[in-house]
Residue, then its C-alpha position, 0 to 999 in steps of 0.5 A: x537509474x531506478x526510482x523508489x517510492x518507499x520511504x527511506x526511513x522505513x527501508x533503513x529501519x527494516x534493513x532493506x536497501x533499495x538497491x538490494x530489494x531484488x536479490x539475484x540468484x540463478x537468474x530469478x529475482x528473489x525478494x528479501x523477507x524484510x521487504x514484506x515487513x516494509x510493506x506491512x508497516x506502510x500498510x499500517x500507516x495507510x490504515x491509520x490515516x484512513x481511520x483518522x480521516x473517518x474520525x474527522x469527516x464530520x468536521x469537513x466542509x459541506x461537499x468536501x466528502x467527494x474528495x475522500x471517495x478514493x479512500x474507499x478504493x484505498x481501503x479495499x486495496x489494503x484489505x486485499x493486500x492483507x489477504x495476500x499476506x502483504x505481498x504487493x506482487x501477488x497475482x490476485x491484486x493484479x486481477x482486481x480493478x480498483x478504478x471502478x470502485x468510485x463508480x459503483x457508488 
């Protein structure tokens, strides 16, 4: 059994079903175009949440900003995902180590 970490309601809204994300043609997996719409929508939600967290950061208790350090990493990934035209399987996304981002601060 395969696991899916994409929101079901977003998949259904875009006519993508988890079982059919990978369509087999001639032995090669081909990703349906609607799948990229799902990734775009999820990335838009993520960006919206990051913007909201920036707006609320002044209201956080002292020293709680440390919990949001990984938001920098998420923002960098979203920028790179957009540059890759929302293709999560693009090779350029695999070459970058996002784990090092907090250490650069």
